[in-house]
C-alpha atoms as one frame of an Amber mdcrd trajectory, in Angstrom:
protein
   0.000   0.000   0.000   1.195   3.466  -0.844   0.954   6.254   1.723  -0.907
   9.124   0.068  -1.376  12.610   1.465  -5.020  11.794   2.172  -4.137   8.635
   4.128  -1.473  10.616   5.993  -4.117  13.171   7.019  -6.404  10.362   8.168
  -3.627   8.690  10.208  -2.762  11.990  11.918  -6.466  12.633  12.580  -6.747
   9.229  14.310  -4.239  10.485  16.879  -6.619  13.015  18.385  -6.918  15.795
  15.803  -9.769  16.832  13.587  -9.254  15.966   9.926  -8.899  19.667   9.043
  -6.285  20.228  11.786  -4.417  17.056  10.746  -4.379  18.381   7.176  -2.992
  21.770   8.319  -0.271  20.136  10.440   0.797  17.749   7.673   0.768  20.406
   4.945   2.814  22.747   7.151   5.433  20.058   7.832   5.665  19.082   4.158
   5.909  22.758   3.171   8.794  23.344   5.587  10.580  20.293   4.196  10.042
  21.424   0.576  11.269  24.952   1.305  14.360  23.639   3.096  15.252  21.263
   0.258  14.573  23.947  -2.350  17.058  26.159  -0.501  19.701  23.464  -0.958
  19.752  22.339   2.673  19.369  18.776   3.935  16.452  17.618   6.102  17.433
  15.302   8.961  14.653  13.607  10.916  16.204  11.770  13.832  15.216   8.100
  13.928  13.797   8.285  10.397  16.429   9.425   7.921  18.003  12.221   5.932
  16.821  13.857   2.723  19.804  15.298   0.834  20.021  17.622  -2.149  22.742
  16.468  -4.545  24.015  18.074  -7.720  24.364  16.010 -10.867  26.807  17.286
 -13.450  26.016  17.645 -17.125  26.596  14.350 -18.916  26.056  12.478 -22.128
  22.988  10.300 -22.334  20.941   8.368 -24.821  17.241   8.195 -25.543  16.438
   4.488 -25.048  13.464   4.626 -27.418  15.302   6.137 -30.392  18.963   5.511
 -29.529  19.639   9.207 -30.148  22.577  10.716 -28.202  21.815  13.804 -26.133
  23.249  15.952 -23.370  21.590  15.806 -19.953  21.828  19.199 -18.280  23.161
  19.821 -14.787  20.443  19.339 -12.192  19.685  18.783  -8.541  18.127  15.596
  -7.171  16.811  14.651  -3.747  18.080  11.428  -2.194  16.966   9.687   0.981
  19.147   7.764   3.381  17.231   5.907   6.109  18.509   5.942   9.692  19.857
   2.732  11.205  16.742   2.604  13.408  14.390   2.689  10.409  16.551   0.243
   8.444  16.477  -2.242  11.353  12.718  -1.827  11.745  12.119  -2.466   8.026
  14.307  -5.579   8.189  12.469  -6.869  11.267  15.494  -6.621  13.531  13.840
  -4.442  16.172
């Protein structure tokens, strides 16, 4: 199952908030995270993981459908590195 924004709002609401308040809280948190990443800073959530902004240099690429060579421009990407706690939990170790 995929966690959607709507299901996130519902899960937060189950913890004692109205749906509208849960939506406001979640949207605020996601907005702060987006603004921080857009500014080029990392987001570290202790016990969960770290979202990092990385730069990718310009490089040669190829369109797999046509085989045509092209140049991929420099860009930024967001990566996620889970904490050891989350990794252990996912693997059933704790």
